[in-house]
All heavy atoms as an XYZ file, in Angstrom:
790
protein
N     -35.886      3.881     11.731
C     -35.013      2.790     12.206
C     -34.830      1.741     11.158
O     -33.850      1.044     11.192
C     -35.604      2.143     13.540
C     -35.336      2.991     14.756
S     -33.637      3.118     14.932
C     -33.517      3.740     16.595
N     -35.850      1.583     10.313
C     -35.767      0.472      9.295
C     -34.572      0.815      8.340
O     -33.864     -0.079      7.936
C     -37.044      0.513      8.518
C     -37.160     -0.692      7.606
C     -38.569     -0.733      6.924
C     -38.701     -2.011      6.175
N     -40.006     -2.135      5.631
N     -34.396      2.083      8.042
C     -33.283      2.447      7.187
C     -31.919      2.209      7.850
O     -30.960      1.776      7.182
C     -33.241      3.956      6.771
C     -34.427      4.291      5.825
O     -34.910      3.402      5.089
N     -34.826      5.527      5.780
N     -31.860      2.399      9.123
C     -30.583      2.118      9.857
C     -30.249      0.659      9.807
O     -29.095      0.242      9.589
C     -30.643      2.591     11.273
C     -29.455      2.424     12.192
C     -28.280      3.152     11.535
C     -29.705      2.836     13.572
N     -31.276     -0.237      9.968
C     -31.014     -1.712      9.934
C     -30.597     -2.036      8.502
O     -29.703     -2.877      8.417
C     -32.362     -2.405     10.261
N     -31.193     -1.458      7.528
C     -30.721     -1.765      6.149
C     -29.302     -1.324      5.875
O     -28.552     -2.029      5.190
N     -29.024     -0.160      6.401
C     -27.646      0.365      6.277
C     -26.607     -0.504      6.947
O     -25.561     -0.809      6.452
C     -27.558      1.778      6.779
C     -26.212      2.517      6.590
C     -25.970      2.674      5.119
C     -26.366      3.908      7.245
N     -26.963     -1.013      8.106
C     -26.097     -1.925      8.847
C     -25.898     -3.223      8.154
O     -24.791     -3.761      8.062
C     -26.613     -2.154     10.281
C     -26.581     -0.971     11.156
S     -24.898     -0.341     11.444
C     -24.294     -1.633     12.448
N     -26.971     -3.760      7.507
C     -26.900     -4.971      6.708
C     -25.958     -4.777      5.519
O     -25.163     -5.614      5.223
C     -28.338     -5.337      6.319
C     -28.288     -6.712      5.513
C     -29.710     -7.077      5.108
C     -29.648     -8.356      4.275
N     -30.989     -8.801      3.931
N     -26.090     -3.665      4.840
C     -25.214     -3.321      3.687
C     -23.796     -3.220      4.176
O     -22.852     -3.729      3.421
C     -25.669     -2.006      3.010
C     -26.911     -2.191      2.235
C     -27.306     -0.832      1.571
O     -26.887      0.241      2.022
N     -28.079     -0.874      0.510
N     -23.472     -2.590      5.254
C     -22.136     -2.423      5.752
C     -21.525     -3.755      6.072
O     -20.353     -4.016      5.783
C     -22.145     -1.530      6.983
N     -22.341     -4.689      6.661
C     -21.844     -5.970      6.975
C     -21.567     -6.825      5.690
O     -20.549     -7.510      5.629
C     -22.983     -6.840      7.810
O     -23.182     -6.017      8.983
C     -22.444     -8.168      8.169
N     -22.368     -6.685      4.689
C     -22.118     -7.360      3.439
C     -20.887     -6.839      2.754
O     -20.071     -7.580      2.196
C     -23.396     -7.180      2.497
C     -24.626     -7.947      2.986
C     -25.821     -7.591      2.082
O     -25.820     -6.649      1.439
N     -26.865     -8.428      2.215
N     -20.708     -5.518      2.766
C     -19.545     -4.930      2.166
C     -18.293     -5.382      2.893
O     -17.265     -5.692      2.265
C     -19.544     -3.391      2.170
C     -18.378     -2.792      1.499
S     -18.413     -1.022      1.318
C     -19.120     -0.930     -0.283
N     -18.326     -5.437      4.240
C     -17.185     -5.921      4.961
C     -16.808     -7.344      4.596
O     -15.637     -7.679      4.388
C     -17.417     -5.826      6.427
C     -16.249     -6.323      7.332
C     -16.564     -6.205      8.823
O     -17.674     -5.863      9.236
N     -15.591     -6.555      9.590
N     -17.838     -8.191      4.424
C     -17.641     -9.592      4.035
C     -16.969     -9.620      2.639
O     -16.051    -10.428      2.422
C     -18.928    -10.404      4.050
N     -17.491     -8.808      1.689
C     -16.871     -8.732      0.320
C     -15.473     -8.265      0.411
O     -14.648     -8.817     -0.425
C     -17.796     -7.909     -0.570
C     -19.123     -8.536     -0.961
C     -19.809     -7.842     -2.050
N     -19.937     -6.422     -1.918
C     -21.055     -5.805     -1.505
N     -22.118     -6.508     -1.203
N     -21.107     -4.518     -1.384
N     -15.154     -7.332      1.259
C     -13.811     -6.825      1.355
C     -12.864     -7.834      1.892
O     -11.735     -7.932      1.400
C     -13.798     -5.488      2.159
C     -14.453     -4.363      1.415
S     -14.430     -2.871      2.399
C     -12.724     -2.271      2.019
N     -13.304     -8.640      2.835
C     -12.477     -9.726      3.429
C     -12.273    -10.804      2.275
O     -11.127    -11.302      2.236
C     -13.139    -10.323      4.680
C     -13.119     -9.379      5.821
C     -13.929     -9.946      7.024
O     -14.551    -10.980      6.901
O     -13.997     -9.168      8.030
N     -13.289    -11.088      1.516
C     -13.069    -12.100      0.416
C     -12.062    -11.467     -0.569
O     -11.237    -12.169     -1.034
C     -14.370    -12.262     -0.307
C     -15.381    -13.095      0.501
C     -16.771    -13.159     -0.217
O     -16.837    -12.957     -1.432
O     -17.755    -13.496      0.461
N     -12.163    -10.194     -0.885
C     -11.196     -9.619     -1.828
C      -9.799     -9.624     -1.304
O      -8.865     -9.953     -2.046
C     -11.612     -8.081     -2.116
C     -10.720     -7.499     -3.181
S     -10.512     -5.704     -3.130
C      -9.930     -5.417     -1.501
N      -9.608     -9.345      0.030
C      -8.256     -9.403      0.581
C      -7.730    -10.823      0.474
O      -6.500    -10.978      0.105
C      -8.319     -9.026      2.056
C      -8.252     -7.541      2.302
C      -8.227     -7.257      3.787
O      -8.987     -7.632      4.555
N      -7.115     -6.524      4.177
N      -8.483    -11.821      0.760
C      -8.038    -13.173      0.637
C      -7.649    -13.549     -0.827
O      -6.662    -14.147     -1.034
C      -9.110    -14.132      1.129
N      -8.476    -13.051     -1.731
C      -8.240    -13.290     -3.119
C      -6.876    -12.605     -3.565
O      -6.099    -13.216     -4.247
C      -9.341    -12.751     -3.980
C      -9.257    -12.939     -5.465
C     -10.439    -12.489     -6.241
C     -10.319    -12.618     -7.706
N     -11.426    -12.069     -8.444
N      -6.715    -11.415     -3.090
C      -5.461    -10.696     -3.434
C      -4.215    -11.403     -2.870
O      -3.232    -11.468     -3.542
C      -5.528     -9.220     -2.904
C      -6.328     -8.248     -3.763
C      -6.344     -6.920     -3.047
C      -5.677     -8.076     -5.162
N      -4.326    -11.902     -1.652
C      -3.192    -12.580     -1.030
C      -2.813    -13.808     -1.800
O      -1.641    -14.196     -1.833
C      -3.566    -12.890      0.447
C      -3.549    -11.719      1.325
C      -3.864    -12.045      2.778
O      -3.714    -13.253      3.145
O      -4.246    -11.127      3.530
N      -3.797    -14.452     -2.469
C      -3.512    -15.703     -3.250
C      -2.951    -15.356     -4.665
O      -2.524    -16.231     -5.326
C      -4.762    -16.569     -3.356
C      -5.186    -17.192     -2.009
O      -4.272    -17.308     -1.191
O      -6.341    -17.529     -1.837
N      -3.080    -14.123     -5.079
C      -2.705    -13.737     -6.407
C      -1.125    -13.784     -6.530
O      -0.446    -13.568     -5.521
C      -3.131    -12.327     -6.777
C      -4.583    -12.259     -7.100
S      -4.947    -10.589     -7.621
C      -6.635    -10.782     -8.199
N      -0.664    -13.992     -7.744
C       0.780    -13.858     -8.027
C       0.843    -12.925     -9.249
O       0.212    -13.065    -10.255
C       1.315    -15.189     -8.511
O       1.169    -16.118     -7.441
C       2.831    -15.167     -8.788
N       1.713    -11.856     -9.050
C       1.923    -10.821    -10.039
C       3.359    -10.773    -10.476
O       4.249    -10.912     -9.615
C       1.537     -9.396     -9.451
C       0.157     -9.383     -8.861
C       1.719     -8.320    -10.502
C      -0.985     -9.484     -9.869
N       3.580    -10.732    -11.782
C       4.932    -10.667    -12.262
C       5.230     -9.362    -12.880
O       4.411     -8.782    -13.596
C       5.228    -11.801    -13.290
C       5.467    -13.153    -12.701
C       5.929    -14.127    -13.743
O       6.136    -13.803    -14.874
O       6.177    -15.290    -13.317
N       6.439     -8.881    -12.685
C       6.905     -7.658    -13.274
C       8.244     -7.970    -13.930
O       8.967     -8.822    -13.518
N       8.465     -7.270    -15.063
C       9.795     -7.654    -15.705
C      10.434     -6.345    -16.252
O       9.761     -5.285    -16.326
C       9.540     -8.611    -16.848
O       8.728     -7.992    -17.859
N      11.692     -6.473    -16.545
C      12.514     -5.400    -17.159
C      13.519     -5.973    -18.065
O      13.849     -7.124    -17.964
C      13.113     -4.580    -16.030
N      14.070     -5.095    -18.947
C      15.104     -5.576    -19.854
C      14.611     -6.621    -20.807
O      15.299     -7.592    -20.940
N      13.423     -6.489    -21.351
C      12.858     -7.416    -22.315
C      12.810     -8.809    -21.664
O      12.953     -9.785    -22.295
C      13.666     -7.369    -23.596
N      12.475     -8.860    -20.426
C      12.250    -10.107    -19.710
C      13.512    -10.787    -19.142
O      13.487    -11.838    -18.598
N      14.632    -10.002    -19.186
C      15.866    -10.554    -18.695
C      15.837    -10.572    -17.137
O      16.557    -11.421    -16.572
C      17.045     -9.710    -19.197
C      17.275     -9.789    -20.669
S      18.625     -8.857    -21.255
C      20.010    -10.019    -20.925
N      15.066     -9.785    -16.500
C      14.835     -9.820    -15.122
C      13.301     -9.858    -14.813
O      12.552     -8.968    -15.313
C      15.417     -8.567    -14.392
C      15.132     -8.558    -12.909
C      16.943     -8.548    -14.567
N      12.922    -10.795    -14.029
C      11.516    -10.954    -13.730
C      11.321    -11.185    -12.216
O      12.058    -11.912    -11.586
C      10.879    -12.183    -14.408
O      11.057    -12.094    -15.851
C       9.391    -12.323    -14.106
N      10.438    -10.420    -11.625
C      10.119    -10.467    -10.223
C       8.716    -10.889    -10.020
O       7.735    -10.415    -10.719
C      10.361     -9.115     -9.537
C      11.885     -8.813     -9.540
C       9.764     -9.154     -8.093
C      12.215     -7.524     -8.913
N       8.460    -11.854     -9.074
C       7.184    -12.369     -8.754
C       6.837    -11.893     -7.360
O       7.610    -12.061     -6.433
C       7.142    -13.873     -8.816
O       7.555    -14.291    -10.121
C       5.703    -14.405     -8.500
N       5.622    -11.273     -7.192
C       5.110    -10.829     -5.918
C       3.838    -11.444     -5.643
O       3.078    -11.797     -6.529
C       4.885     -9.292     -5.976
C       6.066     -8.444     -6.001
S       5.602     -6.691     -5.940
C       7.147     -5.905     -5.748
N       3.509    -11.579     -4.312
C       2.140    -12.002     -3.976
C       1.228    -10.739     -3.956
O       1.744     -9.633     -4.109
C       2.150    -12.768     -2.674
C       2.482    -12.011     -1.418
O       2.569    -10.781     -1.434
N       2.680    -12.664     -0.309
N       0.005    -10.947     -3.669
C      -0.968     -9.903     -3.635
C      -0.756     -8.864     -2.468
O      -1.269     -7.767     -2.577
N       0.118     -9.223     -1.537
C       0.376     -8.261     -0.489
C       1.611     -7.423     -0.784
O       1.986     -6.557     -0.027
C       0.647     -9.085      0.842
C      -0.589     -9.789      1.364
C      -0.329    -10.672      2.454
C       0.117     -9.875      3.733
N       0.323    -10.757      4.923
N       2.229     -7.689     -1.971
C       3.389     -6.925     -2.332
C       4.696     -7.522     -1.814
O       5.755     -6.912     -1.996
N       4.728     -8.772     -1.242
C       5.937     -9.371     -0.828
C       6.545    -10.013     -2.007
O       5.920    -10.758     -2.786
C       5.599    -10.439      0.228
C       4.924     -9.909      1.473
O       5.255     -8.757      1.812
O       4.221    -10.598      2.120
N       7.896     -9.804     -2.225
C       8.573    -10.354     -3.287
C       8.822    -11.887     -2.968
O       9.217    -12.271     -1.952
C       9.941     -9.692     -3.486
C      10.533     -9.917     -4.819
S      12.166     -9.063     -5.038
C      11.711     -7.413     -4.628
N       8.431    -12.720     -3.957
C       8.510    -14.128     -3.779
C       9.552    -14.780     -4.594
O      10.114    -15.890     -4.229
C       7.145    -14.868     -4.101
C       6.094    -14.438     -3.128
C       6.453    -14.914     -1.746
C       5.430    -14.612     -0.670
N       5.852    -15.000      0.612
N       9.930    -14.240     -5.756
C      10.917    -14.837     -6.630
C      11.545    -13.779     -7.543
O      10.909    -12.842     -7.937
C      10.329    -15.911     -7.419
N      12.805    -13.961     -7.869
C      13.517    -13.194     -8.888
C      14.154    -14.173     -9.890
O      14.797    -15.140     -9.471
C      14.601    -12.311     -8.271
C      14.032    -11.334     -7.274
C      15.439    -11.667     -9.352
C      15.105    -10.520     -6.597
N      13.932    -13.933    -11.168
C      14.576    -14.672    -12.163
C      15.484    -13.729    -12.988
O      15.029    -12.705    -13.410
C      13.620    -15.396    -13.148
C      12.905    -16.547    -12.426
C      12.010    -17.355    -13.412
N      10.976    -16.540    -14.136
C       9.811    -16.200    -13.505
N       9.571    -16.575    -12.294
N       8.943    -15.505    -14.202
N      16.762    -14.141    -13.132
C      17.733    -13.278    -13.833
C      18.334    -14.125    -14.920
O      18.819    -15.222    -14.694
C      18.834    -12.747    -12.861
C      18.193    -11.914    -11.713
C      19.851    -11.963    -13.604
C      19.095    -11.584    -10.630
N      18.367    -13.549    -16.083
C      19.001    -14.187    -17.258
C      20.448    -14.360    -16.922
O      21.098    -13.428    -16.519
C      18.789    -13.374    -18.519
C      19.253    -14.048    -19.764
O      20.361    -14.537    -19.779
O      18.457    -14.087    -20.724
N      21.030    -15.580    -17.049
C      22.394    -15.831    -16.742
C      23.441    -14.905    -17.499
O      24.478    -14.579    -16.990
C      22.660    -17.257    -17.157
C      21.316    -17.895    -17.159
C      20.334    -16.798    -17.519
N      22.984    -14.366    -18.648
C      23.861    -13.438    -19.366
C      24.117    -12.185    -18.598
O      25.137    -11.475    -18.824
C      23.196    -13.070    -20.729
C      23.208    -14.233    -21.728
C      22.584    -13.790    -23.057
C      21.269    -14.419    -23.110
N      20.475    -14.089    -24.295
N      23.279    -11.875    -17.625
C      23.463    -10.663    -16.816
C      24.378    -10.838    -15.647
O      24.656     -9.897    -14.888
C      22.120    -10.137    -16.420
C      21.212     -9.637    -17.396
C      19.838     -9.292    -16.847
C      21.742     -8.407    -18.166
N      24.912    -12.017    -15.461
C      25.730    -12.364    -14.303
C      27.148    -11.824    -14.444
O      28.073    -12.079    -13.632
C      25.757    -13.797    -14.025
N      27.482    -11.039    -15.465
C      28.841    -10.502    -15.658
C      29.152     -9.450    -14.675
O      28.400     -8.450    -14.527
C      28.836     -9.897    -17.072
C      30.223     -9.290    -17.467
O      31.116     -9.231    -16.610
O      30.286     -8.839    -18.674
N      30.164     -9.566    -13.821
C      30.494     -8.569    -12.843
C      30.591     -7.140    -13.429
O      30.303     -6.186    -12.704
C      31.854     -8.996    -12.285
C      31.903    -10.445    -12.565
C      31.168    -10.697    -13.902
N      30.942     -7.002    -14.665
C      31.001     -5.631    -15.266
C      29.643     -5.068    -15.538
O      29.525     -3.852    -15.717
C      31.784     -5.720    -16.591
N      28.613     -5.841    -15.398
C      27.273     -5.380    -15.658
C      26.411     -5.298    -14.415
O      25.191     -5.223    -14.535
C      26.571     -6.310    -16.682
C      27.304     -6.402    -18.070
C      27.279     -5.038    -18.825
O      26.237     -4.283    -18.658
O      28.217     -4.795    -19.605
N      27.022     -5.257    -13.233
C      26.257     -5.282    -11.963
C      25.378     -4.070    -11.864
O      24.200     -4.128    -11.328
C      27.240     -5.430    -10.789
C      27.864     -6.811    -10.724
S      26.695     -8.150    -10.803
C      25.868     -8.034     -9.235
N      25.846     -2.942    -12.236
C      25.037     -1.747    -12.083
C      23.767     -1.896    -12.957
O      22.695     -1.513    -12.497
C      25.772     -0.486    -12.449
C      25.066      0.801    -12.171
C      25.913      2.030    -12.404
O      27.172      2.012    -12.453
O      25.302      3.097    -12.594
N      23.867     -2.335    -14.133
C      22.736     -2.537    -15.052
C      21.751     -3.569    -14.427
O      20.557     -3.383    -14.373
C      23.109     -2.960    -16.422
C      21.923     -3.135    -17.373
S      22.323     -3.762    -19.003
C      22.777     -5.401    -18.743
N      22.336     -4.626    -13.867
C      21.500     -5.659    -13.245
C      20.699     -5.089    -12.092
O      19.515     -5.319    -11.900
C      22.391     -6.823    -12.732
C      21.705     -7.935    -12.053
C      20.566     -8.618    -12.895
C      22.653     -9.034    -11.655
N      21.393     -4.281    -11.291
C      20.698     -3.697    -10.173
C      19.547     -2.747    -10.642
O      18.453     -2.763    -10.038
C      21.652     -2.849     -9.310
C      22.649     -3.815     -8.560
C      23.888     -3.107     -8.025
O      24.044     -1.926     -8.270
N      24.723     -3.736     -7.334
N      19.816     -2.030    -11.695
C      18.807     -1.114    -12.262
C      17.560     -1.957    -12.775
O      16.446     -1.524    -12.622
C      19.347     -0.240    -13.373
C      20.304      0.848    -12.855
O      20.265      1.089    -11.590
O      21.060      1.358    -13.663
N      17.872     -3.028    -13.420
C      16.833     -3.893    -13.932
C      15.995     -4.555    -12.876
O      14.770     -4.663    -13.008
C      17.358     -4.982    -14.881
C      17.945     -4.507    -16.255
C      18.654     -5.577    -16.992
C      16.787     -3.891    -17.114
N      16.610     -4.908    -11.786
C      15.864     -5.500    -10.628
C      14.932     -4.457    -10.048
O      13.731     -4.733     -9.847
C      16.833     -6.041     -9.612
C      17.557     -7.321    -10.113
C      16.047     -6.336     -8.288
C      18.654     -7.849     -9.187
N      15.420     -3.227     -9.903
C      14.522     -2.137     -9.410
C      13.379     -1.856    -10.400
O      12.208     -1.687     -9.917
C      15.354     -0.867     -9.225
C      16.302     -0.841     -7.984
C      17.112      0.359     -8.008
C      15.615     -1.023     -6.719
N      13.647     -1.863    -11.668
C      12.653     -1.629    -12.721
C      11.664     -2.725    -12.683
O      10.381     -2.510    -12.745
C      13.212     -1.449    -14.038
N      12.029     -3.988    -12.548
C      11.120     -5.105    -12.557
C      10.229     -5.095    -11.303
O       9.037     -5.387    -11.310
C      11.836     -6.463    -12.631
N      10.852     -4.732    -10.223
C      10.057     -4.584     -8.936
C       8.985     -3.495     -9.040
O       7.826     -3.729     -8.621
C      11.061     -4.301     -7.756
O      10.296     -4.124     -6.576
N       9.355     -2.385     -9.578
C       8.424     -1.305     -9.834
C       7.281     -1.749    -10.745
O       6.161     -1.384    -10.562
C       9.124     -0.018    -10.308
N       7.654     -2.483    -11.823
C       6.643     -2.945    -12.709
C       5.648     -3.933    -12.075
O       4.446     -3.772    -12.258
C       7.321     -3.632    -13.939
C       6.369     -4.075    -15.036
O       5.537     -3.310    -15.499
O       6.470     -5.255    -15.424
N       6.208     -4.837    -11.280
C       5.332     -5.764    -10.519
C       4.404     -5.012     -9.603
O       3.194     -5.279     -9.415
C       6.128     -6.786     -9.796
N       4.954     -4.011     -8.851
C       4.153     -3.205     -7.893
C       3.038     -2.433     -8.612
O       1.877     -2.325     -8.153
C       5.043     -2.306     -7.083
C       4.359     -1.622     -5.972
C       3.798     -2.612     -5.011
N       3.015     -1.967     -4.048
C       2.796     -2.432     -2.854
N       3.316     -3.522     -2.480
N       2.009     -1.784     -1.977
N       3.341     -1.860     -9.783
C       2.381     -1.128    -10.514
C       1.240     -2.061    -10.979
O       0.109     -1.620    -10.876
C       3.059     -0.542    -11.767
C       2.182      0.342    -12.707
C       3.029      0.816    -13.850
C       2.092      1.353    -14.936
N       2.876      1.757    -16.158
N       1.559     -3.196    -11.416
C       0.524     -4.182    -11.801
C      -0.359     -4.623    -10.687
O      -1.504     -4.795    -10.727
C       1.174     -5.389    -12.520
C       1.760     -5.059    -13.870
C       2.468     -6.244    -14.421
C       3.037     -5.946    -15.864
N       3.777     -7.105    -16.370
N       0.358     -4.817     -9.504
C      -0.376     -5.218     -8.233
C      -1.319     -4.130     -7.862
O      -2.524     -4.382     -7.509
C       0.608     -5.483     -7.200
C      -0.025     -5.759     -5.718
C      -0.937     -6.972     -5.858
C       1.110     -5.996     -4.807
N      -0.893     -2.844     -7.840
C      -1.806     -1.753     -7.505
C      -2.943     -1.649     -8.416
O      -4.079     -1.365     -7.966
C      -0.973     -0.440     -7.488
C      -0.024     -0.314     -6.314
O      -0.072     -1.151     -5.411
O       0.882      0.594     -6.384
N      -2.752     -1.867     -9.748
C      -3.855     -1.845    -10.701
C      -4.896     -2.921    -10.479
O      -6.068     -2.745    -10.552
C      -3.354     -1.865    -12.163
N      -4.336     -4.077    -10.133
C      -5.249     -5.265     -9.867
C      -5.992     -5.021     -8.580
O      -7.172     -5.283     -8.559
C      -4.370     -6.546     -9.751
O      -3.678     -6.762    -10.980
C      -5.242     -7.740     -9.486
N      -5.298     -4.504     -7.561
C      -6.029     -4.252     -6.270
C      -7.099     -3.185     -6.464
O      -8.218     -3.322     -5.890
C      -5.007     -3.856     -5.237
N      -6.814     -2.228     -7.286
C      -7.788     -1.154     -7.560
C      -9.012     -1.701     -8.286
O     -10.123     -1.332     -7.900
C      -7.139     -0.032     -8.360
O      -8.050      0.968     -8.669
N      -8.776     -2.492     -9.245
C      -9.954     -3.167     -9.918
C     -10.747     -4.003     -9.072
O     -12.008     -4.044     -9.089
C      -9.369     -3.972    -11.138
C      -8.916     -3.108    -12.294
C     -10.035     -2.230    -12.849
O     -11.151     -2.631    -13.083
O      -9.710     -0.987    -13.011
N     -10.081     -4.750     -8.183
C     -10.879     -5.633     -7.255
C     -11.595     -4.774     -6.304
O     -12.768     -5.112     -5.981
C      -9.871     -6.561     -6.531
C      -9.240     -7.595     -7.400
C     -10.247     -8.565     -7.949
O     -11.218     -8.971     -7.199
O     -10.144     -8.925     -9.138
N     -11.075     -3.648     -5.842
C     -11.779     -2.763     -4.906
C     -13.045     -2.173     -5.637
O     -14.120     -2.081     -4.905
C     -10.890     -1.661     -4.447
C     -11.473     -0.724     -3.420
S     -12.103     -1.695     -2.050
C     -11.252     -0.898     -0.735
N     -12.919     -1.805     -6.889
C     -14.033     -1.286     -7.587
C     -15.193     -2.292     -7.601
O     -16.351     -1.879     -7.600
C     -13.695     -0.854     -8.981
C     -12.866      0.433     -9.054
C     -12.559      0.790    -10.476
C     -11.626      1.993    -10.527
N     -11.184      2.322    -11.875
N     -14.842     -3.573     -7.819
C     -15.825     -4.648     -7.853
C     -16.641     -4.716     -6.460
O     -17.769     -4.884     -6.423
C     -15.211     -6.016     -8.099
C     -14.752     -6.107     -9.525
C     -14.042     -7.449     -9.727
C     -13.311     -7.529    -11.075
N     -12.549     -8.807    -11.147
N     -15.797     -4.635     -5.417
C     -16.421     -4.684     -4.031
C     -17.231     -3.512     -3.764
O     -18.351     -3.671     -3.167
C     -15.288     -4.892     -3.014
C     -15.821     -4.701     -1.633
C     -14.590     -6.215     -3.155
N     -16.780     -2.309     -4.050
C     -17.486     -1.101     -3.651
C     -18.501     -0.632     -4.678
O     -19.129      0.417     -4.520
C     -16.493      0.055     -3.401
O     -15.796      0.332     -4.577
C     -15.511     -0.384     -2.250
N     -18.607     -1.382     -5.772
C     -19.518     -0.991     -6.880
C     -19.138      0.304     -7.518
O     -19.943      1.119     -7.975
N     -17.849      0.580     -7.609
C     -17.319      1.781     -8.274
C     -17.190      2.976     -7.359
O     -16.623      4.000     -7.721
N     -17.637      2.878     -6.120
C     -17.556      3.942     -5.172
C     -16.095      4.084     -4.808
O     -15.409      3.175     -4.340
C     -18.327      3.622     -3.866
C     -18.314      4.584     -2.722
C     -19.095      5.870     -3.193
C     -18.937      4.000     -1.539
N     -15.527      5.306     -4.959
C     -14.134      5.454     -4.663
C     -13.901      5.832     -3.201
O     -14.797      6.471     -2.583
C     -13.482      6.541     -5.580
O     -14.151      7.779     -5.411
N     -12.767      5.546     -2.690
C     -12.437      5.839     -1.313
C     -12.068      7.373     -1.204
O     -11.626      7.999     -2.207
C     -11.262      5.060     -0.840
C     -11.510      3.524     -0.717
C     -10.182      2.816     -0.351
C     -12.488      3.279      0.338
N     -12.247      7.935     -0.007
C     -11.800      9.293      0.134
C     -10.343      9.532     -0.172
O      -9.579      8.564     -0.109
C     -12.059      9.594      1.635
C     -13.036      8.538      2.071
C     -12.862      7.420      1.146
N      -9.982     10.693     -0.548
C      -8.602     10.952     -1.000
C      -7.577     10.596      0.042
O      -7.725     10.719      1.243
N      -6.490      9.935     -0.441
C      -5.466      9.476      0.382
C      -5.682      8.080      0.985
O      -4.651      7.472      1.485
N      -6.776      7.519      0.890
C      -7.049      6.161      1.419
C      -6.823      5.178      0.383
O      -7.299      5.312     -0.750
C      -8.494      6.058      1.939
C      -8.749      6.850      3.191
S     -10.398      6.433      3.840
C     -10.305      4.870      4.402
N      -6.043      4.136      0.737
C      -5.782      3.028     -0.185
C      -6.041      1.792      0.507
O      -5.890      1.658      1.760
C      -4.277      3.040     -0.630
C      -3.995      4.107     -1.576
C      -2.459      4.048     -2.013
C      -2.334      2.902     -2.956
N      -1.010      2.759     -3.465
N      -6.483      0.742     -0.196
C      -6.781     -0.552      0.357
C      -6.289     -1.575     -0.554
O      -6.361     -1.413     -1.730
C      -8.291     -0.673      0.530
C      -8.734     -1.994      1.184
C      -8.645     -2.038      2.553
C      -9.107     -3.025      0.445
C      -8.961     -3.266      3.124
C      -9.444     -4.225      0.987
C      -9.406     -4.363      2.375
N      -5.662     -2.670     -0.081
C      -5.555     -3.094      1.319
C      -4.249     -2.673      1.983
O      -3.950     -3.043      3.071
C      -5.652     -4.567      1.248
C      -4.996     -4.905     -0.068
C      -5.426     -3.757     -0.959
N      -3.397     -1.902      1.243
C      -2.041     -1.611      1.795
C      -1.975     -0.288      2.388
O      -2.073      0.671      1.875
C      -1.015     -1.754      0.605
C      -1.247     -2.903     -0.122
C      -1.725     -2.760     -1.427
C      -0.998     -4.211      0.308
C      -1.940     -3.884     -2.217
C      -1.234     -5.278     -0.481
C      -1.673     -5.141     -1.785
């Protein structure tokens, strides 16, 4: 029974650390860019897009397809950075213990 109590205490501590990590991630701001910085997207730690900055030179109606592609690329870049940051934070919380296949946190 002593081992069970210790295990429960560890689980409670891990849960508290995971909640702290989630709060930390929510407060983070991640930027992704494309086109040598001509399009920049800012996301919060939950993956919600918060801002888009577009170089005025891209506002040419003849270049709309390129602009749309750059927005998608910047969004993908920001998401990739967010996923890497979340993964690193999770490793800190779990002490390097990886989650079972297919499980992702916090999204």
